[in-house]
N, C-alpha and C positions, 0 to 999 in steps of 0.2 A: 479894804473900805476907802473911799476916796475921803482926803481930807478936805479942808476948806479952802484949800490952794487947788483942789482938782489932782492933786498926785495920791496915786495908790501907795496905801501905807502897807508895807509889809512887817517882818519880824525885824528885831533888832540888827541881824546882820545884813539886812538889805538883799540885794540881789545880784549876785556874783556870777554866777552859772544857771542858767535857764534851758528848758528844752520845751518843744511843745509836743502836746500829744493831741494831732490832727482830730482824730474820731471823736473824743470828747469836746473839743474845745477848748482844753485846759493848760494853762502855762504851769509847769513845775518849775520850782526856782531855790536855790539854795542859796547861803550867803556867808559863809565859814561860821556857823552854827549848828547844833543839833535840831534843826528845823527844815522840815521841806516844806514851803509856801506852795498851795495850791490856788492859782488865780481862776476864775471863770473867765473866758472870752468869748462868750457866746456871744455878746456886744461889744466887739474890740473898743469902741467908743466910750465904753463903760466898764472897766476891768472890774470884777468885785474878787477881793480875798475870799474864797469858798470855804479855805480850812489850813489849819497849819496843822501838820504831821511830825509829832517827837520822835525824832530816831536815836538810835542806840549808837552814838558816837558823832564827832563832827564832820559835816558833809562837805566833800572837797570837789564833786562834781556830781551831774546828773544827765543820762540820757535817755532818749526814748526810741526803742525798736521801729522797724519796718511793720511789725508783729503788734504792736502796741504795747510791748514789755516795757516797763520802766525800771531803771538801774540806777542806784545811788553810792557812789564812791564813801566810806565811811573810814575815817582813822581813829585812834582811841583817844581818850580824854588824858590829860596829865601825863605823868610818864610813861603811860600805857600808850602813848599817840607812837612811842617809838619800837613799838610791838607789831605784830600783822594787823593789819587791817581787814575789812571786809567791805564787798558789795552787797547791797540788800534789794531785794526785787520787790515790784509793786503790780497789781493788775489795775486798771481802770475800767469800769464798766459806767453804760450809763452815758449821758452829755450834758455838759452845763451844771447847772444848778443839781440837777439830780444825778449827777457823777458820784461814784464811790471809790473810793483808793482802800485796794484791800493789800496788806503785807503779804509777800510769800516765802519769805525768808530770806537767808544771806548764805554766803560762801565767802572762806577765806581767801586772802591774798597777803601779797607783801606789806611792807612796813609804807606807812603812808601814802596811801592809792590817792592819786589826783586824779590826773585826765581819766576819763573813759569815752569809748566809741563802738557802737554796734558795726557789724558788717552790714553792707547792704540789704541782704535778705535775712538781718536779724539773728544768725544762728549763732553768732559768737560776738564776744565782746572782751575788746582789747583794753588792759589798764596800764596806766603807767603809773608804777609804784617806787616813788621819789627816793624812800628811804632818809630822807631829810635829817639831817643830824641838828643836836640842841646848839643853843648859843656858845656853848665853851667847847663843842666837839669831845664832849665826855662820852657822850652817847652817839654814835655814828653807825645807823643801819645799814646794810646794804640794799643798793634799788636793784627793781627788777620790773620786768614785764610780765603781765598774765593774760594769759588768753584761755576766755573761759567757754566751753562747749555749753550752748544753752541746752538744756532739758526743758522743752518746751510743755511736758505735762507737769514737770514740778521742778521749776527753777533751783531751788535749796538744794538739789541733787546734781546740779550742772558739774561738770568736769572741770577744774582747774589745772591748766599747764603754766607752769612757772620758768621763765627764762632769765637765768640770772647773769652775773657780769664778773663773778668773782675769779674766773681765769683770767680777768686784765689785771688783777691786784699785782703790783709791783712792776708793771710795763709802763709806767708812765710815761718816762723818758722816750722811749720808744715809740709810744702813740702820739706823744709830742712831736717828734721829727717826723 
């Protein structure tokens, strides 16, 4: 919805990461909260907040595949932030104000999933799992990369392969040299 100043008002977190779903003319955006904002860009000069989807965790990234599948990287809340995160999948049907966004389930990935990107053909999703520590470094999960082979019929059944970095532990001096 536009404010009196003409600025589109999104949810509290604003718009940190956005992805455009071309077939439906929807902009999907997250802002560091547990909400996916769905903006109708049928008339780009008059964007309309169509709906806000409540997510099961704090969203760090959103992407749309070439096949139209939507993925959202979710970390846990509070102390659960430092445990396995997940990627939630959605399908979009229809266009503009008549479009519907439907949850298709999720798959588990590493701690604090952040940046996500589909391969050009939409068959895989690459997830950077930061494993970010807490402020005191009393909790410091390892980072990883998840490569998800997308099951087009049932994305919640997609295969997740994780690339870890634990083999590099203790080799900091060598790697810096």
